[in-house]
mmCIF file of the C-alpha atoms, coordinates in Angstrom:
data_MODEL
# 
_entry.id   MODEL 
# 
loop_
_atom_site.group_PDB 
_atom_site.id 
_atom_site.type_symbol 
_atom_site.label_atom_id 
_atom_site.label_alt_id 
_atom_site.label_comp_id 
_atom_site.label_asym_id 
_atom_site.label_entity_id 
_atom_site.label_seq_id 
_atom_site.pdbx_PDB_ins_code 
_atom_site.Cartn_x 
_atom_site.Cartn_y 
_atom_site.Cartn_z 
_atom_site.occupancy 
_atom_site.B_iso_or_equiv 
_atom_site.pdbx_formal_charge 
_atom_site.auth_seq_id 
_atom_site.auth_comp_id 
_atom_site.auth_asym_id 
_atom_site.auth_atom_id 
_atom_site.pdbx_PDB_model_num 
ATOM 1   C CA . UNK A 1 1   ? 77.227  -4.262  -23.038 1.00 0.00 ? 1   UNK A CA 1 
ATOM 2   C CA . UNK A 1 2   ? 75.870  -7.614  -23.996 1.00 0.00 ? 2   UNK A CA 1 
ATOM 3   C CA . UNK A 1 3   ? 72.791  -6.990  -21.892 1.00 0.00 ? 3   UNK A CA 1 
ATOM 4   C CA . UNK A 1 4   ? 72.214  -3.645  -23.619 1.00 0.00 ? 4   UNK A CA 1 
ATOM 5   C CA . UNK A 1 5   ? 72.435  -5.275  -27.054 1.00 0.00 ? 5   UNK A CA 1 
ATOM 6   C CA . UNK A 1 6   ? 70.058  -7.993  -25.954 1.00 0.00 ? 6   UNK A CA 1 
ATOM 7   C CA . UNK A 1 7   ? 67.575  -5.420  -24.688 1.00 0.00 ? 7   UNK A CA 1 
ATOM 8   C CA . UNK A 1 8   ? 67.781  -3.441  -27.947 1.00 0.00 ? 8   UNK A CA 1 
ATOM 9   C CA . UNK A 1 9   ? 67.335  -6.616  -29.989 1.00 0.00 ? 9   UNK A CA 1 
ATOM 10  C CA . UNK A 1 10  ? 64.245  -7.586  -27.955 1.00 0.00 ? 10  UNK A CA 1 
ATOM 11  C CA . UNK A 1 11  ? 62.775  -4.126  -28.350 1.00 0.00 ? 11  UNK A CA 1 
ATOM 12  C CA . UNK A 1 12  ? 63.391  -4.064  -32.093 1.00 0.00 ? 12  UNK A CA 1 
ATOM 13  C CA . UNK A 1 13  ? 61.966  -7.514  -32.681 1.00 0.00 ? 13  UNK A CA 1 
ATOM 14  C CA . UNK A 1 14  ? 58.900  -7.015  -30.505 1.00 0.00 ? 14  UNK A CA 1 
ATOM 15  C CA . UNK A 1 15  ? 55.708  -6.693  -32.427 1.00 0.00 ? 15  UNK A CA 1 
ATOM 16  C CA . UNK A 1 16  ? 53.847  -3.608  -31.454 1.00 0.00 ? 16  UNK A CA 1 
ATOM 17  C CA . UNK A 1 17  ? 50.153  -4.050  -31.867 1.00 0.00 ? 17  UNK A CA 1 
ATOM 18  C CA . UNK A 1 18  ? 48.034  -0.989  -32.254 1.00 0.00 ? 18  UNK A CA 1 
ATOM 19  C CA . UNK A 1 19  ? 45.405  -0.375  -29.596 1.00 0.00 ? 19  UNK A CA 1 
ATOM 20  C CA . UNK A 1 20  ? 41.973  -1.810  -30.354 1.00 0.00 ? 20  UNK A CA 1 
ATOM 21  C CA . UNK A 1 21  ? 39.539  0.576   -32.022 1.00 0.00 ? 21  UNK A CA 1 
ATOM 22  C CA . UNK A 1 22  ? 37.221  2.336   -29.635 1.00 0.00 ? 22  UNK A CA 1 
ATOM 23  C CA . UNK A 1 23  ? 34.067  0.417   -28.934 1.00 0.00 ? 23  UNK A CA 1 
ATOM 24  C CA . UNK A 1 24  ? 30.793  1.663   -30.240 1.00 0.00 ? 24  UNK A CA 1 
ATOM 25  C CA . UNK A 1 25  ? 29.128  3.865   -27.698 1.00 0.00 ? 25  UNK A CA 1 
ATOM 26  C CA . UNK A 1 26  ? 26.672  1.725   -25.854 1.00 0.00 ? 26  UNK A CA 1 
ATOM 27  C CA . UNK A 1 27  ? 23.249  3.009   -25.130 1.00 0.00 ? 27  UNK A CA 1 
ATOM 28  C CA . UNK A 1 28  ? 21.713  1.950   -21.909 1.00 0.00 ? 28  UNK A CA 1 
ATOM 29  C CA . UNK A 1 29  ? 18.338  0.303   -22.225 1.00 0.00 ? 29  UNK A CA 1 
ATOM 30  C CA . UNK A 1 30  ? 15.461  2.572   -21.368 1.00 0.00 ? 30  UNK A CA 1 
ATOM 31  C CA . UNK A 1 31  ? 14.637  2.043   -17.747 1.00 0.00 ? 31  UNK A CA 1 
ATOM 32  C CA . UNK A 1 32  ? 11.098  2.086   -16.580 1.00 0.00 ? 32  UNK A CA 1 
ATOM 33  C CA . UNK A 1 33  ? 10.431  4.284   -13.600 1.00 0.00 ? 33  UNK A CA 1 
ATOM 34  C CA . UNK A 1 34  ? 9.936   2.576   -10.274 1.00 0.00 ? 34  UNK A CA 1 
ATOM 35  C CA . UNK A 1 35  ? 6.293   1.896   -9.388  1.00 0.00 ? 35  UNK A CA 1 
ATOM 36  C CA . UNK A 1 36  ? 4.583   4.042   -6.775  1.00 0.00 ? 36  UNK A CA 1 
ATOM 37  C CA . UNK A 1 37  ? 3.282   2.461   -3.561  1.00 0.00 ? 37  UNK A CA 1 
ATOM 38  C CA . UNK A 1 38  ? -0.152  3.547   -2.376  1.00 0.00 ? 38  UNK A CA 1 
ATOM 39  C CA . UNK A 1 39  ? -0.579  0.838   0.252   1.00 0.00 ? 39  UNK A CA 1 
ATOM 40  C CA . UNK A 1 40  ? -0.862  3.396   3.038   1.00 0.00 ? 40  UNK A CA 1 
ATOM 41  C CA . UNK A 1 41  ? -4.295  4.270   1.628   1.00 0.00 ? 41  UNK A CA 1 
ATOM 42  C CA . UNK A 1 42  ? -5.503  0.673   1.726   1.00 0.00 ? 42  UNK A CA 1 
ATOM 43  C CA . UNK A 1 43  ? -4.098  0.294   5.249   1.00 0.00 ? 43  UNK A CA 1 
ATOM 44  C CA . UNK A 1 44  ? -6.064  3.333   6.427   1.00 0.00 ? 44  UNK A CA 1 
ATOM 45  C CA . UNK A 1 45  ? -9.269  2.031   4.816   1.00 0.00 ? 45  UNK A CA 1 
ATOM 46  C CA . UNK A 1 46  ? -8.817  -1.484  6.194   1.00 0.00 ? 46  UNK A CA 1 
ATOM 47  C CA . UNK A 1 47  ? -7.720  -0.164  9.585   1.00 0.00 ? 47  UNK A CA 1 
ATOM 48  C CA . UNK A 1 48  ? -10.981 1.752   9.963   1.00 0.00 ? 48  UNK A CA 1 
ATOM 49  C CA . UNK A 1 49  ? -13.010 -1.372  9.133   1.00 0.00 ? 49  UNK A CA 1 
ATOM 50  C CA . UNK A 1 50  ? -10.951 -3.531  11.500  1.00 0.00 ? 50  UNK A CA 1 
ATOM 51  C CA . UNK A 1 51  ? -11.369 -0.946  14.272  1.00 0.00 ? 51  UNK A CA 1 
ATOM 52  C CA . UNK A 1 52  ? -15.158 -0.901  13.814  1.00 0.00 ? 52  UNK A CA 1 
ATOM 53  C CA . UNK A 1 53  ? -15.314 -4.700  13.737  1.00 0.00 ? 53  UNK A CA 1 
ATOM 54  C CA . UNK A 1 54  ? -13.136 -5.088  16.828  1.00 0.00 ? 54  UNK A CA 1 
ATOM 55  C CA . UNK A 1 55  ? -15.152 -2.454  18.693  1.00 0.00 ? 55  UNK A CA 1 
ATOM 56  C CA . UNK A 1 56  ? -18.348 -4.331  17.856  1.00 0.00 ? 56  UNK A CA 1 
ATOM 57  C CA . UNK A 1 57  ? -16.946 -7.600  19.189  1.00 0.00 ? 57  UNK A CA 1 
ATOM 58  C CA . UNK A 1 58  ? -15.729 -5.896  22.360  1.00 0.00 ? 58  UNK A CA 1 
ATOM 59  C CA . UNK A 1 59  ? -19.180 -4.417  22.950  1.00 0.00 ? 59  UNK A CA 1 
ATOM 60  C CA . UNK A 1 60  ? -20.906 -7.730  22.177  1.00 0.00 ? 60  UNK A CA 1 
ATOM 61  C CA . UNK A 1 61  ? -18.779 -9.683  24.662  1.00 0.00 ? 61  UNK A CA 1 
ATOM 62  C CA . UNK A 1 62  ? -19.180 -7.094  27.435  1.00 0.00 ? 62  UNK A CA 1 
ATOM 63  C CA . UNK A 1 63  ? -22.962 -7.042  27.823  1.00 0.00 ? 63  UNK A CA 1 
ATOM 64  C CA . UNK A 1 64  ? -23.949 -4.884  24.872  1.00 0.00 ? 64  UNK A CA 1 
ATOM 65  C CA . UNK A 1 65  ? -24.930 -7.720  22.567  1.00 0.00 ? 65  UNK A CA 1 
ATOM 66  C CA . UNK A 1 66  ? -27.463 -5.967  20.353  1.00 0.00 ? 66  UNK A CA 1 
ATOM 67  C CA . UNK A 1 67  ? -25.433 -2.884  19.358  1.00 0.00 ? 67  UNK A CA 1 
ATOM 68  C CA . UNK A 1 68  ? -22.174 -4.844  19.463  1.00 0.00 ? 68  UNK A CA 1 
ATOM 69  C CA . UNK A 1 69  ? -23.426 -7.504  17.060  1.00 0.00 ? 69  UNK A CA 1 
ATOM 70  C CA . UNK A 1 70  ? -24.734 -4.835  14.692  1.00 0.00 ? 70  UNK A CA 1 
ATOM 71  C CA . UNK A 1 71  ? -21.464 -2.916  14.714  1.00 0.00 ? 71  UNK A CA 1 
ATOM 72  C CA . UNK A 1 72  ? -19.347 -6.066  14.316  1.00 0.00 ? 72  UNK A CA 1 
ATOM 73  C CA . UNK A 1 73  ? -21.586 -7.270  11.489  1.00 0.00 ? 73  UNK A CA 1 
ATOM 74  C CA . UNK A 1 74  ? -21.381 -3.937  9.687   1.00 0.00 ? 74  UNK A CA 1 
ATOM 75  C CA . UNK A 1 75  ? -17.601 -3.835  10.044  1.00 0.00 ? 75  UNK A CA 1 
ATOM 76  C CA . UNK A 1 76  ? -17.027 -7.450  9.082   1.00 0.00 ? 76  UNK A CA 1 
ATOM 77  C CA . UNK A 1 77  ? -19.447 -7.255  6.176   1.00 0.00 ? 77  UNK A CA 1 
ATOM 78  C CA . UNK A 1 78  ? -17.820 -4.156  4.755   1.00 0.00 ? 78  UNK A CA 1 
ATOM 79  C CA . UNK A 1 79  ? -14.280 -5.554  5.040   1.00 0.00 ? 79  UNK A CA 1 
ATOM 80  C CA . UNK A 1 80  ? -14.238 -6.562  1.369   1.00 0.00 ? 80  UNK A CA 1 
ATOM 81  C CA . UNK A 1 81  ? -15.250 -3.109  0.060   1.00 0.00 ? 81  UNK A CA 1 
ATOM 82  C CA . UNK A 1 82  ? -12.818 -0.240  0.917   1.00 0.00 ? 82  UNK A CA 1 
ATOM 83  C CA . UNK A 1 83  ? -9.442  -1.580  -0.275  1.00 0.00 ? 83  UNK A CA 1 
ATOM 84  C CA . UNK A 1 84  ? -10.728 -2.724  -3.702  1.00 0.00 ? 84  UNK A CA 1 
ATOM 85  C CA . UNK A 1 85  ? -12.233 0.748   -4.167  1.00 0.00 ? 85  UNK A CA 1 
ATOM 86  C CA . UNK A 1 86  ? -8.829  2.302   -3.425  1.00 0.00 ? 86  UNK A CA 1 
ATOM 87  C CA . UNK A 1 87  ? -7.257  -0.012  -6.019  1.00 0.00 ? 87  UNK A CA 1 
ATOM 88  C CA . UNK A 1 88  ? -9.898  0.987   -8.598  1.00 0.00 ? 88  UNK A CA 1 
ATOM 89  C CA . UNK A 1 89  ? -9.305  4.679   -7.922  1.00 0.00 ? 89  UNK A CA 1 
ATOM 90  C CA . UNK A 1 90  ? -5.657  4.090   -8.815  1.00 0.00 ? 90  UNK A CA 1 
ATOM 91  C CA . UNK A 1 91  ? -6.658  2.250   -11.997 1.00 0.00 ? 91  UNK A CA 1 
ATOM 92  C CA . UNK A 1 92  ? -5.447  -1.100  -10.684 1.00 0.00 ? 92  UNK A CA 1 
ATOM 93  C CA . UNK A 1 93  ? -8.296  -3.441  -11.716 1.00 0.00 ? 93  UNK A CA 1 
ATOM 94  C CA . UNK A 1 94  ? -6.289  -6.616  -11.093 1.00 0.00 ? 94  UNK A CA 1 
ATOM 95  C CA . UNK A 1 95  ? -5.280  -5.277  -7.693  1.00 0.00 ? 95  UNK A CA 1 
ATOM 96  C CA . UNK A 1 96  ? -8.943  -4.672  -6.865  1.00 0.00 ? 96  UNK A CA 1 
ATOM 97  C CA . UNK A 1 97  ? -9.922  -8.203  -7.878  1.00 0.00 ? 97  UNK A CA 1 
ATOM 98  C CA . UNK A 1 98  ? -6.983  -9.669  -5.972  1.00 0.00 ? 98  UNK A CA 1 
ATOM 99  C CA . UNK A 1 99  ? -7.817  -7.574  -2.942  1.00 0.00 ? 99  UNK A CA 1 
ATOM 100 C CA . UNK A 1 100 ? -11.439 -8.727  -2.995  1.00 0.00 ? 100 UNK A CA 1 
ATOM 101 C CA . UNK A 1 101 ? -10.324 -12.362 -3.184  1.00 0.00 ? 101 UNK A CA 1 
ATOM 102 C CA . UNK A 1 102 ? -7.790  -11.874 -0.386  1.00 0.00 ? 102 UNK A CA 1 
ATOM 103 C CA . UNK A 1 103 ? -10.409 -10.259 1.846   1.00 0.00 ? 103 UNK A CA 1 
ATOM 104 C CA . UNK A 1 104 ? -12.868 -13.115 1.303   1.00 0.00 ? 104 UNK A CA 1 
ATOM 105 C CA . UNK A 1 105 ? -10.201 -15.764 1.983   1.00 0.00 ? 105 UNK A CA 1 
ATOM 106 C CA . UNK A 1 106 ? -8.751  -14.013 5.032   1.00 0.00 ? 106 UNK A CA 1 
ATOM 107 C CA . UNK A 1 107 ? -12.267 -13.365 6.383   1.00 0.00 ? 107 UNK A CA 1 
ATOM 108 C CA . UNK A 1 108 ? -13.140 -17.045 6.121   1.00 0.00 ? 108 UNK A CA 1 
ATOM 109 C CA . UNK A 1 109 ? -9.774  -17.909 7.632   1.00 0.00 ? 109 UNK A CA 1 
ATOM 110 C CA . UNK A 1 110 ? -10.548 -15.557 10.521  1.00 0.00 ? 110 UNK A CA 1 
ATOM 111 C CA . UNK A 1 111 ? -13.868 -17.266 11.195  1.00 0.00 ? 111 UNK A CA 1 
ATOM 112 C CA . UNK A 1 112 ? -12.147 -20.654 11.091  1.00 0.00 ? 112 UNK A CA 1 
ATOM 113 C CA . UNK A 1 113 ? -9.448  -19.400 13.475  1.00 0.00 ? 113 UNK A CA 1 
ATOM 114 C CA . UNK A 1 114 ? -12.182 -18.117 15.795  1.00 0.00 ? 114 UNK A CA 1 
ATOM 115 C CA . UNK A 1 115 ? -13.901 -21.513 15.848  1.00 0.00 ? 115 UNK A CA 1 
ATOM 116 C CA . UNK A 1 116 ? -10.580 -23.250 16.533  1.00 0.00 ? 116 UNK A CA 1 
ATOM 117 C CA . UNK A 1 117 ? -9.871  -20.842 19.402  1.00 0.00 ? 117 UNK A CA 1 
ATOM 118 C CA . UNK A 1 118 ? -13.373 -21.401 20.796  1.00 0.00 ? 118 UNK A CA 1 
ATOM 119 C CA . UNK A 1 119 ? -13.012 -25.186 20.699  1.00 0.00 ? 119 UNK A CA 1 
ATOM 120 C CA . UNK A 1 120 ? -9.519  -25.012 22.189  1.00 0.00 ? 120 UNK A CA 1 
ATOM 121 C CA . UNK A 1 121 ? -10.680 -22.807 25.049  1.00 0.00 ? 121 UNK A CA 1 
ATOM 122 C CA . UNK A 1 122 ? -14.153 -24.161 25.813  1.00 0.00 ? 122 UNK A CA 1 
ATOM 123 C CA . UNK A 1 123 ? -14.222 -27.615 24.230  1.00 0.00 ? 123 UNK A CA 1 
ATOM 124 C CA . UNK A 1 124 ? -17.018 -28.858 22.017  1.00 0.00 ? 124 UNK A CA 1 
ATOM 125 C CA . UNK A 1 125 ? -20.028 -27.207 23.608  1.00 0.00 ? 125 UNK A CA 1 
ATOM 126 C CA . UNK A 1 126 ? -23.307 -26.054 22.165  1.00 0.00 ? 126 UNK A CA 1 
ATOM 127 C CA . UNK A 1 127 ? -22.573 -22.482 23.231  1.00 0.00 ? 127 UNK A CA 1 
ATOM 128 C CA . UNK A 1 128 ? -20.679 -20.318 20.832  1.00 0.00 ? 128 UNK A CA 1 
ATOM 129 C CA . UNK A 1 129 ? -18.439 -17.553 22.203  1.00 0.00 ? 129 UNK A CA 1 
ATOM 130 C CA . UNK A 1 130 ? -18.122 -14.278 20.286  1.00 0.00 ? 130 UNK A CA 1 
ATOM 131 C CA . UNK A 1 131 ? -14.835 -13.301 21.912  1.00 0.00 ? 131 UNK A CA 1 
ATOM 132 C CA . UNK A 1 132 ? -12.875 -16.014 20.155  1.00 0.00 ? 132 UNK A CA 1 
ATOM 133 C CA . UNK A 1 133 ? -14.533 -15.259 16.808  1.00 0.00 ? 133 UNK A CA 1 
ATOM 134 C CA . UNK A 1 134 ? -13.647 -11.593 17.298  1.00 0.00 ? 134 UNK A CA 1 
ATOM 135 C CA . UNK A 1 135 ? -10.008 -12.416 18.003  1.00 0.00 ? 135 UNK A CA 1 
ATOM 136 C CA . UNK A 1 136 ? -9.769  -14.765 15.020  1.00 0.00 ? 136 UNK A CA 1 
ATOM 137 C CA . UNK A 1 137 ? -11.403 -12.313 12.628  1.00 0.00 ? 137 UNK A CA 1 
ATOM 138 C CA . UNK A 1 138 ? -9.393  -9.335  13.844  1.00 0.00 ? 138 UNK A CA 1 
ATOM 139 C CA . UNK A 1 139 ? -6.083  -11.193 13.512  1.00 0.00 ? 139 UNK A CA 1 
ATOM 140 C CA . UNK A 1 140 ? -6.828  -12.518 10.030  1.00 0.00 ? 140 UNK A CA 1 
ATOM 141 C CA . UNK A 1 141 ? -8.336  -9.228  8.823   1.00 0.00 ? 141 UNK A CA 1 
ATOM 142 C CA . UNK A 1 142 ? -5.164  -7.440  9.925   1.00 0.00 ? 142 UNK A CA 1 
ATOM 143 C CA . UNK A 1 143 ? -2.959  -9.976  8.121   1.00 0.00 ? 143 UNK A CA 1 
ATOM 144 C CA . UNK A 1 144 ? -5.111  -9.637  4.998   1.00 0.00 ? 144 UNK A CA 1 
ATOM 145 C CA . UNK A 1 145 ? -4.750  -5.853  5.096   1.00 0.00 ? 145 UNK A CA 1 
ATOM 146 C CA . UNK A 1 146 ? -0.967  -6.110  5.398   1.00 0.00 ? 146 UNK A CA 1 
ATOM 147 C CA . UNK A 1 147 ? -0.662  -8.606  2.516   1.00 0.00 ? 147 UNK A CA 1 
ATOM 148 C CA . UNK A 1 148 ? -2.960  -6.470  0.363   1.00 0.00 ? 148 UNK A CA 1 
ATOM 149 C CA . UNK A 1 149 ? -1.011  -3.265  1.006   1.00 0.00 ? 149 UNK A CA 1 
ATOM 150 C CA . UNK A 1 150 ? 2.380   -4.892  0.520   1.00 0.00 ? 150 UNK A CA 1 
ATOM 151 C CA . UNK A 1 151 ? 1.694   -7.017  -2.554  1.00 0.00 ? 151 UNK A CA 1 
ATOM 152 C CA . UNK A 1 152 ? -1.126  -5.377  -4.511  1.00 0.00 ? 152 UNK A CA 1 
ATOM 153 C CA . UNK A 1 153 ? -0.944  -1.629  -3.884  1.00 0.00 ? 153 UNK A CA 1 
ATOM 154 C CA . UNK A 1 154 ? 1.516   -0.608  -6.587  1.00 0.00 ? 154 UNK A CA 1 
ATOM 155 C CA . UNK A 1 155 ? 0.878   1.552   -9.615  1.00 0.00 ? 155 UNK A CA 1 
ATOM 156 C CA . UNK A 1 156 ? 3.295   2.199   -12.440 1.00 0.00 ? 156 UNK A CA 1 
ATOM 157 C CA . UNK A 1 157 ? 4.849   5.646   -12.560 1.00 0.00 ? 157 UNK A CA 1 
ATOM 158 C CA . UNK A 1 158 ? 4.199   7.294   -15.917 1.00 0.00 ? 158 UNK A CA 1 
ATOM 159 C CA . UNK A 1 159 ? 7.326   7.661   -18.061 1.00 0.00 ? 159 UNK A CA 1 
ATOM 160 C CA . UNK A 1 160 ? 6.537   11.283  -18.910 1.00 0.00 ? 160 UNK A CA 1 
ATOM 161 C CA . UNK A 1 161 ? 4.474   12.804  -16.114 1.00 0.00 ? 161 UNK A CA 1 
ATOM 162 C CA . UNK A 1 162 ? 2.292   15.668  -17.288 1.00 0.00 ? 162 UNK A CA 1 
ATOM 163 C CA . UNK A 1 163 ? 3.610   19.130  -16.525 1.00 0.00 ? 163 UNK A CA 1 
ATOM 164 C CA . UNK A 1 164 ? 1.715   20.805  -13.735 1.00 0.00 ? 164 UNK A CA 1 
ATOM 165 C CA . UNK A 1 165 ? -0.350  23.733  -14.814 1.00 0.00 ? 165 UNK A CA 1 
ATOM 166 C CA . UNK A 1 166 ? -0.825  26.812  -12.724 1.00 0.00 ? 166 UNK A CA 1 
ATOM 167 C CA . UNK A 1 167 ? -4.529  27.464  -12.268 1.00 0.00 ? 167 UNK A CA 1 
ATOM 168 C CA . UNK A 1 168 ? -5.894  30.484  -14.056 1.00 0.00 ? 168 UNK A CA 1 
ATOM 169 C CA . UNK A 1 169 ? -7.817  31.575  -10.974 1.00 0.00 ? 169 UNK A CA 1 
ATOM 170 C CA . UNK A 1 170 ? -6.301  31.495  -7.499  1.00 0.00 ? 170 UNK A CA 1 
ATOM 171 C CA . UNK A 1 171 ? -8.449  32.301  -4.489  1.00 0.00 ? 171 UNK A CA 1 
ATOM 172 C CA . UNK A 1 172 ? -7.657  32.519  -0.806  1.00 0.00 ? 172 UNK A CA 1 
ATOM 173 C CA . UNK A 1 173 ? -10.123 33.051  2.032   1.00 0.00 ? 173 UNK A CA 1 
ATOM 174 C CA . UNK A 1 174 ? -9.356  35.736  4.585   1.00 0.00 ? 174 UNK A CA 1 
ATOM 175 C CA . UNK A 1 175 ? -10.696 36.847  7.974   1.00 0.00 ? 175 UNK A CA 1 
ATOM 176 C CA . UNK A 1 176 ? -9.817  39.796  10.073  1.00 0.00 ? 176 UNK A CA 1 
ATOM 177 C CA . UNK A 1 177 ? -10.862 42.912  11.876  1.00 0.00 ? 177 UNK A CA 1 
ATOM 178 C CA . UNK A 1 178 ? -10.845 46.305  10.166  1.00 0.00 ? 178 UNK A CA 1 
ATOM 179 C CA . UNK A 1 179 ? -11.823 49.494  12.009  1.00 0.00 ? 179 UNK A CA 1 
ATOM 180 C CA . UNK A 1 180 ? -13.206 47.404  14.849  1.00 0.00 ? 180 UNK A CA 1 
ATOM 181 C CA . UNK A 1 181 ? -15.565 45.372  12.657  1.00 0.00 ? 181 UNK A CA 1 
ATOM 182 C CA . UNK A 1 182 ? -15.065 41.723  11.739  1.00 0.00 ? 182 UNK A CA 1 
ATOM 183 C CA . UNK A 1 183 ? -14.792 40.908  8.064   1.00 0.00 ? 183 UNK A CA 1 
ATOM 184 C CA . UNK A 1 184 ? -14.315 37.844  5.907   1.00 0.00 ? 184 UNK A CA 1 
ATOM 185 C CA . UNK A 1 185 ? -14.095 37.194  2.226   1.00 0.00 ? 185 UNK A CA 1 
ATOM 186 C CA . UNK A 1 186 ? -12.126 35.836  -0.699  1.00 0.00 ? 186 UNK A CA 1 
ATOM 187 C CA . UNK A 1 187 ? -9.136  37.384  -2.357  1.00 0.00 ? 187 UNK A CA 1 
ATOM 188 C CA . UNK A 1 188 ? -7.388  36.122  -5.405  1.00 0.00 ? 188 UNK A CA 1 
ATOM 189 C CA . UNK A 1 189 ? -5.851  36.510  -8.821  1.00 0.00 ? 189 UNK A CA 1 
ATOM 190 C CA . UNK A 1 190 ? -8.197  36.296  -11.764 1.00 0.00 ? 190 UNK A CA 1 
# 
């Protein structure tokens, strides 16, 4: 009985505090949409240039010096052009400038790598070997394309994308055979 009285006394003397008032509803900060990556477009553009340049060097080192040098020169010279154009199409002016600078630096680095490979393989001779320059340029051009696509090819996603509009005129070409005669034309909704 003493324990019951003690329990009742403790319960009666305990201060009951009311629960805290509900917190103000918190609003989450407005999040910006994740940027969109368009690096696959710069990789395609740079890949075409690298393929042309590499093909030119392969031709030049295998007995087709005149066309090979022309093709390699055209490819190497145009390396700084396609990716910055892709950046400009996406409205990324700073990306275009950065891409141009990257391409110039990686191109010079490729030529330097080619000279180092030439000296390492053939020593200091008066003859210059295009194969090593081709390897150096191709490696550095590829690295430049990867860095460009990974670091610079991002565009912000608009917060409120415009609603797509259905075109007023829809046309579809058709071809077929009717009553044994071929026919072609356009059909659509006007």
